[in-house]
Biopython code that builds the backbone (N, CA, C, O; Angstrom):
import numpy as np
from Bio.PDB.StructureBuilder import StructureBuilder

atoms = [
    (1, "MET", "N", (52.990, 26.107, 2.500)),
    (1, "MET", "CA", (52.027, 25.329, 2.666)),
    (1, "MET", "C", (50.859, 25.514, 2.006)),
    (1, "MET", "O", (50.515, 26.696, 2.028)),
    (2, "SER", "N", (50.162, 24.835, 1.462)),
    (2, "SER", "CA", (49.021, 24.986, 0.379)),
    (2, "SER", "C", (47.754, 24.914, 1.396)),
    (2, "SER", "O", (47.727, 23.953, 2.164)),
    (3, "THR", "N", (46.800, 25.780, 1.445)),
    (3, "THR", "CA", (45.487, 25.100, 2.401)),
    (3, "THR", "C", (44.811, 24.596, 1.057)),
    (3, "THR", "O", (43.689, 24.719, 1.547)),
    (4, "THR", "N", (44.611, 24.252, 0.104)),
    (4, "THR", "CA", (43.351, 23.264, -1.111)),
    (4, "THR", "C", (43.859, 22.110, -0.590)),
    (4, "THR", "O", (44.928, 21.643, -0.196)),
    (5, "PRO", "N", (42.175, 21.681, -0.796)),
    (5, "PRO", "CA", (42.179, 20.211, -0.715)),
    (5, "PRO", "C", (43.126, 19.487, -1.861)),
    (5, "PRO", "O", (43.476, 19.914, -2.961)),
    (6, "PRO", "N", (43.373, 18.403, -1.288)),
    (6, "PRO", "CA", (43.701, 17.166, -2.569)),
    (6, "PRO", "C", (43.048, 17.049, -3.649)),
    (6, "PRO", "O", (41.831, 16.868, -3.651)),
    (7, "SER", "N", (43.551, 17.110, -4.399)),
    (7, "SER", "CA", (42.874, 16.505, -6.012)),
    (7, "SER", "C", (42.080, 15.325, -5.441)),
    (7, "SER", "O", (42.515, 14.541, -4.597)),
    (8, "HIS", "N", (40.613, 15.285, -6.119)),
    (8, "HIS", "CA", (40.229, 13.755, -5.975)),
    (8, "HIS", "C", (40.801, 12.754, -6.693)),
    (8, "HIS", "O", (41.050, 13.045, -7.862)),
    (9, "GLN", "N", (41.146, 11.400, -6.247)),
    (9, "GLN", "CA", (41.657, 10.243, -6.978)),
    (9, "GLN", "C", (40.929, 9.888, -7.510)),
    (9, "GLN", "O", (39.833, 9.842, -6.952)),
    (10, "HIS", "N", (41.038, 9.383, -8.980)),
    (10, "HIS", "CA", (39.963, 8.643, -9.298)),
    (10, "HIS", "C", (40.029, 7.165, -9.400)),
    (10, "HIS", "O", (41.190, 6.764, -9.325)),
    (11, "ARG", "N", (39.192, 6.282, -9.540)),
    (11, "ARG", "CA", (39.350, 4.893, -9.020)),
    (11, "ARG", "C", (39.965, 4.251, -10.887)),
    (11, "ARG", "O", (39.818, 5.087, -11.778)),
    (12, "PRO", "N", (40.414, 3.242, -11.189)),
    (12, "PRO", "CA", (40.560, 2.688, -12.213)),
    (12, "PRO", "C", (39.208, 2.384, -12.620)),
    (12, "PRO", "O", (38.275, 2.496, -11.825)),
    (13, "ARG", "N", (39.029, 1.956, -13.967)),
    (13, "ARG", "CA", (37.962, 1.543, -14.446)),
    (13, "ARG", "C", (37.863, 0.430, -14.000)),
    (13, "ARG", "O", (38.768, -0.333, -13.664)),
    (14, "VAL", "N", (36.108, 0.191, -13.958)),
    (14, "VAL", "CA", (36.033, -1.425, -13.971)),
    (14, "VAL", "C", (35.266, -2.104, -14.756)),
    (14, "VAL", "O", (34.172, -1.668, -15.116)),
    (15, "ASP", "N", (35.568, -2.842, -14.992)),
    (15, "ASP", "CA", (35.133, -3.744, -16.283)),
    (15, "ASP", "C", (33.992, -4.817, -15.669)),
    (15, "ASP", "O", (34.050, -5.799, -14.930)),
    (16, "LEU", "N", (32.878, -4.065, -16.408)),
    (16, "LEU", "CA", (31.708, -4.964, -15.804)),
    (16, "LEU", "C", (31.376, -6.330, -16.914)),
    (16, "LEU", "O", (31.570, -6.335, -18.129)),
    (17, "PRO", "N", (30.880, -7.328, -16.149)),
    (17, "PRO", "CA", (30.771, -8.334, -17.324)),
    (17, "PRO", "C", (29.811, -8.304, -18.229)),
    (17, "PRO", "O", (29.068, -7.360, -17.958)),
    (18, "ASP", "N", (29.373, -9.007, -19.399)),
    (18, "ASP", "CA", (28.602, -8.800, -20.507)),
    (18, "ASP", "C", (27.552, -8.559, -20.012)),
    (18, "ASP", "O", (27.003, -7.466, -20.149)),
    (19, "TRP", "N", (26.888, -9.872, -19.099)),
    (19, "TRP", "CA", (25.384, -10.014, -19.028)),
    (19, "TRP", "C", (25.085, -8.370, -17.994)),
    (19, "TRP", "O", (23.878, -8.165, -17.866)),
    (20, "MET", "N", (25.825, -7.476, -17.430)),
    (20, "MET", "CA", (25.520, -6.138, -16.948)),
    (20, "MET", "C", (25.379, -5.029, -17.778)),
    (20, "MET", "O", (24.569, -4.111, -17.649)),
    (21, "ARG", "N", (26.353, -5.202, -18.770)),
    (21, "ARG", "CA", (26.722, -4.097, -19.671)),
    (21, "ARG", "C", (25.396, -4.269, -20.720)),
    (21, "ARG", "O", (24.751, -3.253, -20.981)),
    (22, "ASN", "N", (25.041, -5.435, -21.257)),
    (22, "ASN", "CA", (24.057, -5.870, -22.042)),
    (22, "ASN", "C", (23.003, -6.800, -21.509)),
    (22, "ASN", "O", (23.045, -7.980, -21.855)),
    (23, "PRO", "N", (21.950, -6.324, -20.600)),
    (23, "PRO", "CA", (21.064, -7.461, -20.224)),
    (23, "PRO", "C", (20.069, -7.826, -21.198)),
    (23, "PRO", "O", (20.073, -7.194, -22.255)),
    (24, "GLU", "N", (19.376, -8.568, -21.059)),
    (24, "GLU", "CA", (18.645, -9.584, -21.913)),
    (24, "GLU", "C", (17.208, -8.218, -21.613)),
    (24, "GLU", "O", (17.067, -7.611, -20.552)),
    (25, "PRO", "N", (16.304, -8.034, -22.899)),
    (25, "PRO", "CA", (15.162, -7.238, -22.627)),
    (25, "PRO", "C", (14.328, -8.142, -21.823)),
    (25, "PRO", "O", (14.355, -9.364, -21.679)),
    (26, "PRO", "N", (13.631, -7.281, -21.371)),
    (26, "PRO", "CA", (12.391, -7.738, -20.065)),
    (26, "PRO", "C", (11.447, -8.725, -21.166)),
    (26, "PRO", "O", (11.064, -8.608, -22.331)),
    (27, "ARG", "N", (11.312, -9.819, -20.002)),
    (27, "ARG", "CA", (10.193, -11.012, -20.944)),
    (27, "ARG", "C", (9.217, -10.211, -20.914)),
    (27, "ARG", "O", (9.109, -9.198, -20.224)),
    (28, "ARG", "N", (8.121, -10.864, -22.034)),
    (28, "ARG", "CA", (6.874, -10.195, -22.556)),
    (28, "ARG", "C", (5.874, -11.471, -21.560)),
    (28, "ARG", "O", (5.572, -12.610, -21.916)),
    (29, "THR", "N", (5.545, -10.766, -20.251)),
    (29, "THR", "CA", (4.482, -11.389, -19.583)),
    (29, "THR", "C", (3.625, -11.330, -19.906)),
    (29, "THR", "O", (3.519, -10.914, -21.059)),
    (30, "LEU", "N", (2.288, -11.716, -19.106)),
    (30, "LEU", "CA", (0.936, -12.139, -19.375)),
    (30, "LEU", "C", (0.993, -10.061, -19.075)),
    (30, "LEU", "O", (0.786, -9.328, -20.042)),
    (31, "GLY", "N", (1.270, -9.501, -17.763)),
    (31, "GLY", "CA", (0.729, -8.769, -17.086)),
    (31, "GLY", "C", (1.375, -7.571, -17.825)),
    (31, "GLY", "O", (0.640, -6.630, -18.124)),
    (32, "ARG", "N", (2.856, -7.523, -18.185)),
    (32, "ARG", "CA", (3.310, -6.435, -19.435)),
    (32, "ARG", "C", (2.246, -6.220, -21.092)),
    (32, "ARG", "O", (2.119, -5.152, -21.692)),
    (33, "ARG", "N", (1.665, -7.467, -21.471)),
    (33, "ARG", "CA", (1.004, -7.522, -22.604)),
    (33, "ARG", "C", (-0.479, -6.827, -22.427)),
    (33, "ARG", "O", (-1.037, -6.071, -23.223)),
    (34, "LEU", "N", (-0.926, -7.270, -21.235)),
    (34, "LEU", "CA", (-1.942, -6.203, -20.875)),
    (34, "LEU", "C", (-1.796, -4.902, -20.524)),
    (34, "LEU", "O", (-2.723, -4.164, -20.858)),
    (35, "SER", "N", (-0.799, -4.374, -19.887)),
    (35, "SER", "CA", (-0.407, -3.083, -19.672)),
    (35, "SER", "C", (-0.075, -2.534, -21.015)),
    (35, "SER", "O", (0.052, -1.311, -20.953)),
    (36, "ASP", "N", (0.092, -2.977, -22.101)),
    (36, "ASP", "CA", (0.374, -2.442, -23.365)),
    (36, "ASP", "C", (-0.998, -2.309, -23.973)),
    (36, "ASP", "O", (-1.151, -1.244, -24.571)),
    (37, "LEU", "N", (-2.259, -3.299, -23.972)),
    (37, "LEU", "CA", (-2.862, -2.926, -24.643)),
    (37, "LEU", "C", (-4.161, -2.128, -23.828)),
    (37, "LEU", "O", (-5.176, -1.750, -24.413)),
    (38, "VAL", "N", (-3.887, -1.942, -22.240)),
    (38, "VAL", "CA", (-4.505, -0.622, -21.525)),
    (38, "VAL", "C", (-4.304, 0.331, -22.255)),
    (38, "VAL", "O", (-5.219, 0.861, -22.885)),
    (39, "ASP", "N", (-2.546, 0.898, -22.329)),
    (39, "ASP", "CA", (-2.089, 2.065, -23.024)),
    (39, "ASP", "C", (-2.212, 2.177, -24.209)),
    (39, "ASP", "O", (-1.788, 3.242, -24.658)),
    (40, "GLY", "N", (-2.819, 1.185, -25.218)),
    (40, "GLY", "CA", (-3.119, 1.252, -26.875)),
    (40, "GLY", "C", (-4.718, 2.039, -27.105)),
    (40, "GLY", "O", (-5.151, 2.784, -27.983)),
    (41, "VAL", "N", (-5.374, 1.400, -25.721)),
    (41, "VAL", "CA", (-6.929, 1.905, -26.177)),
    (41, "VAL", "C", (-6.959, 3.248, -24.942)),
    (41, "VAL", "O", (-6.778, 3.192, -23.726)),
    (42, "PRO", "N", (-7.291, 4.514, -25.918)),
    (42, "PRO", "CA", (-7.157, 5.619, -24.531)),
    (42, "PRO", "C", (-8.225, 5.324, -23.785)),
    (42, "PRO", "O", (-7.968, 4.847, -22.680)),
    (43, "ALA", "N", (-9.534, 5.492, -24.114)),
    (43, "ALA", "CA", (-10.425, 5.251, -22.387)),
    (43, "ALA", "C", (-9.715, 4.199, -21.651)),
    (43, "ALA", "O", (-9.479, 4.710, -20.556)),
    (44, "LEU", "N", (-9.293, 3.119, -21.660)),
    (44, "LEU", "CA", (-8.702, 2.389, -20.833)),
    (44, "LEU", "C", (-7.575, 2.942, -20.200)),
    (44, "LEU", "O", (-7.431, 2.697, -19.003)),
    (45, "ALA", "N", (-6.499, 3.855, -20.956)),
    (45, "ALA", "CA", (-5.634, 4.505, -20.472)),
    (45, "ALA", "C", (-6.113, 5.387, -19.449)),
    (45, "ALA", "O", (-5.696, 5.345, -18.292)),
    (46, "ALA", "N", (-7.010, 6.208, -19.876)),
    (46, "ALA", "CA", (-7.866, 7.785, -19.059)),
    (46, "ALA", "C", (-8.217, 6.743, -17.924)),
    (46, "ALA", "O", (-7.783, 7.093, -16.826)),
    (47, "THR", "N", (-8.760, 5.793, -17.931)),
    (47, "THR", "CA", (-9.512, 4.925, -16.475)),
    (47, "THR", "C", (-8.306, 4.814, -15.732)),
    (47, "THR", "O", (-8.105, 5.377, -14.656)),
    (48, "ARG", "N", (-7.341, 3.921, -16.455)),
    (48, "ARG", "CA", (-6.227, 3.801, -15.803)),
    (48, "ARG", "C", (-5.734, 5.146, -14.720)),
    (48, "ARG", "O", (-5.619, 5.060, -13.497)),
    (49, "ARG", "N", (-5.509, 6.291, -15.513)),
    (49, "ARG", "CA", (-4.684, 7.470, -14.694)),
    (49, "ARG", "C", (-6.394, 7.747, -13.519)),
    (49, "ARG", "O", (-6.269, 7.946, -12.311)),
    (50, "ARG", "N", (-7.263, 7.714, -13.942)),
    (50, "ARG", "CA", (-8.019, 8.130, -12.935)),
    (50, "ARG", "C", (-8.083, 6.891, -11.980)),
    (50, "ARG", "O", (-8.006, 7.237, -10.801)),
    (51, "LEU", "N", (-8.150, 6.131, -12.086)),
    (51, "LEU", "CA", (-7.633, 5.014, -11.018)),
    (51, "LEU", "C", (-6.694, 5.237, -10.098)),
    (51, "LEU", "O", (-6.849, 5.033, -8.894)),
    (52, "TRP", "N", (-5.346, 5.806, -10.806)),
    (52, "TRP", "CA", (-4.304, 6.022, -10.065)),
    (52, "TRP", "C", (-4.499, 7.274, -9.274)),
    (52, "TRP", "O", (-3.991, 7.273, -8.153)),
    (53, "ALA", "N", (-5.152, 8.356, -9.665)),
    (53, "ALA", "CA", (-5.215, 9.576, -9.099)),
    (53, "ALA", "C", (-6.243, 9.243, -7.659)),
    (53, "ALA", "O", (-5.800, 9.568, -6.557)),
    (54, "TRP", "N", (-7.408, 8.685, -7.751)),
    (54, "TRP", "CA", (-8.087, 8.092, -6.816)),
    (54, "TRP", "C", (-7.539, 7.681, -5.609)),
    (54, "TRP", "O", (-7.691, 8.207, -4.507)),
    (55, "ARG", "N", (-6.528, 6.150, -6.065)),
    (55, "ARG", "CA", (-5.657, 5.978, -5.255)),
    (55, "ARG", "C", (-4.717, 6.785, -4.240)),
    (55, "ARG", "O", (-4.503, 6.463, -3.071)),
    (56, "GLY", "N", (-4.177, 7.946, -4.944)),
    (56, "GLY", "CA", (-3.228, 8.656, -4.175)),
    (56, "GLY", "C", (-4.121, 9.835, -3.545)),
    (56, "GLY", "O", (-3.507, 10.869, -3.285)),
    (57, "ARG", "N", (-5.550, 9.801, -3.257)),
    (57, "ARG", "CA", (-6.148, 10.521, -2.406)),
    (57, "ARG", "C", (-5.798, 10.526, -1.042)),
    (57, "ARG", "O", (-5.190, 9.576, -0.549)),
    (58, "THR", "N", (-6.222, 11.787, -0.213)),
    (58, "THR", "CA", (-5.670, 11.719, 1.258)),
    (58, "THR", "C", (-7.191, 11.078, 1.524)),
    (58, "THR", "O", (-8.189, 11.507, 0.943)),
    (59, "ARG", "N", (-7.216, 9.827, 2.631)),
    (59, "ARG", "CA", (-7.949, 9.464, 3.200)),
    (59, "ARG", "C", (-8.428, 10.719, 4.473)),
    (59, "ARG", "O", (-7.989, 11.762, 4.959)),
    (60, "PHE", "N", (-9.603, 9.811, 4.589)),
    (60, "PHE", "CA", (-10.781, 10.759, 5.816)),
    (60, "PHE", "C", (-9.619, 11.085, 7.242)),
    (60, "PHE", "O", (-9.290, 12.129, 7.806)),
    (61, "SER", "N", (-9.281, 9.792, 7.426)),
    (61, "SER", "CA", (-8.256, 9.320, 8.689)),
    (61, "SER", "C", (-7.161, 10.338, 8.473)),
    (61, "SER", "O", (-6.815, 11.163, 9.319)),
    (62, "GLU", "N", (-6.658, 10.210, 7.295)),
    (62, "GLU", "CA", (-5.461, 11.116, 7.517)),
    (62, "GLU", "C", (-5.524, 13.058, 7.337)),
    (62, "GLU", "O", (-4.679, 13.928, 7.547)),
    (63, "ARG", "N", (-6.742, 13.092, 6.931)),
    (63, "ARG", "CA", (-7.549, 14.903, 6.999)),
    (63, "ARG", "C", (-8.136, 15.158, 8.300)),
    (63, "ARG", "O", (-8.299, 16.282, 8.774)),
    (64, "HIS", "N", (-8.484, 13.931, 8.920)),
    (64, "HIS", "CA", (-9.213, 14.454, 10.277)),
    (64, "HIS", "C", (-9.169, 13.229, 11.565)),
    (64, "HIS", "O", (-10.138, 12.551, 11.905)),
    (65, "PRO", "N", (-7.610, 13.151, 12.231)),
    (65, "PRO", "CA", (-7.435, 11.825, 12.939)),
    (65, "PRO", "C", (-8.181, 12.016, 14.189)),
    (65, "PRO", "O", (-8.638, 10.962, 14.630)),
    (66, "VAL", "N", (-8.437, 13.083, 14.895)),
    (66, "VAL", "CA", (-8.959, 13.219, 15.911)),
    (66, "VAL", "C", (-10.459, 12.750, 15.861)),
    (66, "VAL", "O", (-10.837, 11.914, 16.681)),
    (67, "VAL", "N", (-11.314, 13.254, 14.936)),
    (67, "VAL", "CA", (-12.282, 12.760, 14.671)),
    (67, "VAL", "C", (-12.691, 11.230, 14.044)),
    (67, "VAL", "O", (-13.778, 10.670, 14.192)),
    (68, "SER", "N", (-11.683, 10.791, 13.412)),
    (68, "SER", "CA", (-11.515, 9.569, 13.117)),
    (68, "SER", "C", (-11.141, 8.246, 14.460)),
    (68, "SER", "O", (-11.566, 7.094, 14.551)),
    (69, "ALA", "N", (-10.353, 8.891, 15.200)),
    (69, "ALA", "CA", (-10.047, 8.299, 16.656)),
    (69, "ALA", "C", (-11.375, 8.480, 17.387)),
    (69, "ALA", "O", (-11.770, 7.482, 17.990)),
    (70, "ILE", "N", (-12.072, 9.487, 17.436)),
    (70, "ILE", "CA", (-13.044, 9.481, 18.939)),
    (70, "ILE", "C", (-14.294, 8.573, 17.647)),
    (70, "ILE", "O", (-15.241, 8.271, 18.374)),
    (71, "ALA", "N", (-14.605, 8.120, 16.327)),
    (71, "ALA", "CA", (-15.831, 7.862, 16.261)),
    (71, "ALA", "C", (-15.347, 6.177, 15.965)),
    (71, "ALA", "O", (-16.178, 5.270, 16.010)),
    (72, "SER", "N", (-13.418, 5.865, 15.564)),
    (72, "SER", "CA", (-13.423, 4.223, 16.251)),
    (72, "SER", "C", (-13.865, 3.774, 17.143)),
    (72, "SER", "O", (-14.412, 2.681, 17.288)),
    (73, "PHE", "N", (-13.602, 4.870, 18.092)),
    (73, "PHE", "CA", (-13.564, 4.607, 19.797)),
    (73, "PHE", "C", (-14.933, 4.042, 20.325)),
    (73, "PHE", "O", (-15.129, 3.170, 21.172)),
    (74, "VAL", "N", (-15.983, 4.914, 19.457)),
    (74, "VAL", "CA", (-17.304, 4.780, 20.056)),
    (74, "VAL", "C", (-17.793, 3.493, 19.446)),
    (74, "VAL", "O", (-18.473, 2.764, 20.168)),
    (75, "VAL", "N", (-17.502, 3.068, 18.047)),
    (75, "VAL", "CA", (-17.482, 2.151, 17.151)),
    (75, "VAL", "C", (-17.152, 0.643, 17.987)),
    (75, "VAL", "O", (-17.911, -0.281, 18.283)),
    (76, "VAL", "N", (-16.064, 0.789, 18.159)),
    (76, "VAL", "CA", (-15.739, -0.334, 18.902)),
    (76, "VAL", "C", (-15.929, -0.647, 20.616)),
    (76, "VAL", "O", (-15.845, -1.744, 21.169)),
    (77, "ALA", "N", (-16.182, 0.557, 21.179)),
    (77, "ALA", "CA", (-16.768, 0.386, 22.531)),
    (77, "ALA", "C", (-18.261, -0.364, 22.306)),
    (77, "ALA", "O", (-18.561, -1.251, 23.105)),
    (78, "VAL", "N", (-19.426, 0.067, 20.963)),
    (78, "VAL", "CA", (-20.601, -0.529, 20.775)),
    (78, "VAL", "C", (-20.440, -2.025, 20.541)),
    (78, "VAL", "O", (-21.158, -2.894, 21.037)),
    (79, "VAL", "N", (-19.250, -2.246, 19.598)),
    (79, "VAL", "CA", (-19.475, -3.778, 19.158)),
    (79, "VAL", "C", (-18.908, -4.314, 20.400)),
    (79, "VAL", "O", (-19.593, -5.270, 20.763)),
    (80, "ALA", "N", (-17.977, -4.092, 21.160)),
    (80, "ALA", "CA", (-17.409, -4.941, 22.721)),
    (80, "ALA", "C", (-18.730, -5.353, 23.278)),
    (80, "ALA", "O", (-19.133, -6.512, 23.381)),
    (81, "THR", "N", (-19.569, -3.886, 23.743)),
    (81, "THR", "CA", (-20.518, -4.162, 24.786)),
    (81, "THR", "C", (-21.235, -5.258, 24.007)),
    (81, "THR", "O", (-21.203, -6.381, 24.511)),
    (82, "ALA", "N", (-21.982, -5.068, 22.662)),
    (82, "ALA", "CA", (-22.861, -5.893, 22.369)),
    (82, "ALA", "C", (-22.436, -7.517, 22.632)),
    (82, "ALA", "O", (-23.171, -8.385, 23.103)),
    (83, "LEU", "N", (-21.240, -7.641, 22.251)),
    (83, "LEU", "CA", (-20.413, -8.757, 22.272)),
    (83, "LEU", "C", (-20.542, -9.432, 23.642)),
    (83, "LEU", "O", (-20.860, -10.609, 23.809)),
    (84, "VAL", "N", (-20.271, -8.586, 24.553)),
    (84, "VAL", "CA", (-20.554, -9.059, 26.505)),
    (84, "VAL", "C", (-21.794, -9.550, 26.621)),
    (84, "VAL", "O", (-22.140, -10.656, 27.036)),
    (85, "VAL", "N", (-22.520, -8.544, 26.179)),
    (85, "VAL", "CA", (-24.182, -8.737, 26.620)),
    (85, "VAL", "C", (-24.638, -9.954, 25.958)),
    (85, "VAL", "O", (-25.221, -10.816, 26.616)),
    (86, "GLY", "N", (-24.460, -10.069, 24.940)),
    (86, "GLY", "CA", (-24.872, -11.231, 24.009)),
    (86, "GLY", "C", (-24.340, -12.446, 24.767)),
    (86, "GLY", "O", (-24.999, -13.424, 25.121)),
    (87, "THR", "N", (-23.069, -12.228, 24.954)),
    (87, "THR", "CA", (-22.413, -13.992, 25.881)),
    (87, "THR", "C", (-23.342, -13.637, 26.726)),
    (87, "THR", "O", (-24.451, -14.067, 26.410)),
    (88, "LEU", "N", (-23.302, -12.894, 27.868)),
    (88, "LEU", "CA", (-24.228, -12.906, 29.066)),
    (88, "LEU", "C", (-25.307, -13.691, 28.874)),
    (88, "LEU", "O", (-25.529, -14.780, 29.403)),
    (89, "TYR", "N", (-26.159, -12.936, 27.879)),
    (89, "TYR", "CA", (-27.650, -13.614, 27.918)),
    (89, "TYR", "C", (-27.623, -14.917, 27.508)),
    (89, "TYR", "O", (-28.457, -15.777, 27.792)),
    (90, "LEU", "N", (-26.186, -15.103, 26.520)),
    (90, "LEU", "CA", (-26.556, -17.107, 26.112)),
    (90, "LEU", "C", (-25.979, -17.631, 27.308)),
    (90, "LEU", "O", (-26.322, -18.766, 27.637)),
    (91, "PHE", "N", (-25.132, -16.983, 28.045)),
    (91, "PHE", "CA", (-24.804, -17.964, 29.572)),
    (91, "PHE", "C", (-25.983, -17.802, 30.672)),
    (91, "PHE", "O", (-25.911, -18.466, 31.707)),
    (92, "HIS", "N", (-26.741, -17.185, 30.516)),
    (92, "HIS", "CA", (-28.077, -16.855, 31.145)),
    (92, "HIS", "C", (-28.979, -18.156, 30.861)),
    (92, "HIS", "O", (-29.404, -19.019, 31.629)),
    (93, "LYS", "N", (-29.132, -17.954, 29.283)),
    (93, "LYS", "CA", (-30.241, -19.008, 28.571)),
    (93, "LYS", "C", (-29.972, -20.420, 28.852)),
    (93, "LYS", "O", (-30.869, -21.263, 28.881)),
    (94, "ILE", "N", (-28.496, -20.727, 29.098)),
    (94, "ILE", "CA", (-27.979, -21.725, 29.114)),
    (94, "ILE", "C", (-27.928, -22.553, 30.795)),
    (94, "ILE", "O", (-27.968, -23.774, 30.947)),
    (95, "ARG", "N", (-27.827, -21.475, 31.977)),
    (95, "ARG", "CA", (-27.859, -22.068, 33.166)),
    (95, "ARG", "C", (-29.625, -22.090, 33.078)),
    (95, "ARG", "O", (-30.145, -22.914, 33.829)),
    (96, "GLN", "N", (-30.418, -21.385, 32.358)),
    (96, "GLN", "CA", (-32.031, -21.765, 32.661)),
    (96, "GLN", "C", (-32.446, -22.993, 31.972)),
    (96, "GLN", "O", (-33.496, -23.529, 32.325)),
    (97, "HIS", "N", (-31.893, -23.388, 31.234)),
    (97, "HIS", "CA", (-31.949, -24.513, 30.664)),
    (97, "HIS", "C", (-32.994, -24.785, 29.592)),
    (97, "HIS", "O", (-33.713, -25.760, 29.374)),
    (98, "GLU", "N", (-32.830, -23.495, 28.937)),
    (98, "GLU", "CA", (-33.480, -23.173, 27.781)),
    (98, "GLU", "C", (-32.970, -22.964, 26.331)),
    (98, "GLU", "O", (-33.400, -22.363, 25.346)),
    (99, "ILE", "N", (-31.751, -23.794, 26.645)),
    (99, "ILE", "CA", (-30.685, -23.926, 25.259)),
    (99, "ILE", "C", (-30.211, -25.058, 25.320)),
    (99, "ILE", "O", (-29.414, -25.440, 24.463)),
]
sb = StructureBuilder()
sb.init_structure("model")
sb.init_model(0)
sb.init_chain("A")
sb.init_seg("    ")
for serial, (resi, resn, name, xyz) in enumerate(atoms, 1):
    if name == "N":
        sb.init_residue(resn, " ", resi, " ")
    sb.init_atom(name, np.array(xyz, "f"), 0.0, 1.0, " ", f" {name:<3s}", serial, name[0])
structure = sb.get_structure()
């Protein structure tokens, strides 16, 4: 008795339709034309690469999650308190018939 696994059985070749074997070339849309223009001008291409590098940076909230969480909590608490105090002040003015 042999301990070798059975050989791989190949499936028959699949005949793809013509539109899958020879797809149409991509359409020349406005975006592709602008992209080709940017790639053709070295200064614009360098600017595009710098923009991509800038977008790929890590954000402050990703580098310092605890500091960001504490700062955002403080900001939300201050804004919520200001909104509540402002609403109470307006209600007070309305009850005193000053508004």
